[in-house]
C-alpha positions as a printed NumPy array, in Angstrom:
array([[-10.934,  12.246,  15.125],
       [ -7.348,  13.417,  15.351],
       [ -5.297,  15.511,  12.956],
       [ -2.025,  14.005,  11.752],
       [  0.719,  15.662,   9.736],
       [  3.082,  13.984,   7.317],
       [  5.654,  14.833,   4.705],
       [  4.901,  13.406,   1.254],
       [  6.481,  13.449,  -2.216],
       [  4.4  ,  15.005,  -4.98 ],
       [  5.15 ,  15.582,  -8.648],
       [  5.668,  19.173,  -9.732],
       [  3.375,  20.367, -12.49 ],
       [  4.783,  20.181, -15.99 ],
       [  7.827,  18.115, -15.1  ],
       [  9.166,  14.855, -13.856],
       [ 10.822,  16.27 , -10.756],
       [  9.286,  15.815,  -7.335],
       [  9.081,  17.971,  -4.249],
       [  8.288,  17.22 ,  -0.612],
       [  5.37 ,  18.976,   1.111],
       [  3.698,  18.793,   4.525],
       [  0.063,  17.685,   4.552],
       [ -2.606,  17.199,   7.231],
       [ -5.138,  14.386,   7.387],
       [ -7.944,  13.596,   9.831],
       [ -8.079,   9.998,  11.048],
       [ -8.91 ,   7.928,  14.118],
       [ -5.357,   6.639,  14.588],
       [ -1.865,   6.673,  13.042],
       [ -2.385,   3.486,  11.051],
       [ -5.577,   4.841,   9.488],
       [ -3.773,   8.097,   8.684],
       [ -0.959,   6.154,   6.974],
       [ -3.494,   4.214,   4.907],
       [ -5.269,   7.394,   3.813],
       [ -1.992,   9.05 ,   2.823],
       [ -0.82 ,   6.033,   0.84 ],
       [ -4.177,   5.858,  -0.932],
       [ -3.988,   9.499,  -1.921],
       [ -0.275,   9.956,  -2.687],
       [  0.804,   6.425,  -3.565],
       [  2.659,   3.776,  -1.655],
       [  6.216,   4.806,  -0.802],
       [  5.599,   8.536,  -1.147],
       [  5.081,   9.186,   2.568],
       [  8.499,  10.477,   3.656],
       [  7.93 ,  11.413,   7.316],
       [  4.985,  10.595,   9.51 ],
       [  2.201,  10.536,  10.137],
       [  2.603,  12.171,  13.52 ],
       [ -0.05 ,  13.717,  15.711],
       [ -0.392,  17.438,  14.978],
       [ -0.788,  19.63 ,  18.045]])
């Protein structure tokens, strides 16, 4: 398992505005990491990544 980091858009609480945060996910490869992120945050909300975290 590898750790990948990515930048994703999330909704701020109590409003309609969005902010971008860095998240980490454990996956076997980059494609699996992308799939996990899209499943959790929604398709199109992954801004940067995933890239291997070192």
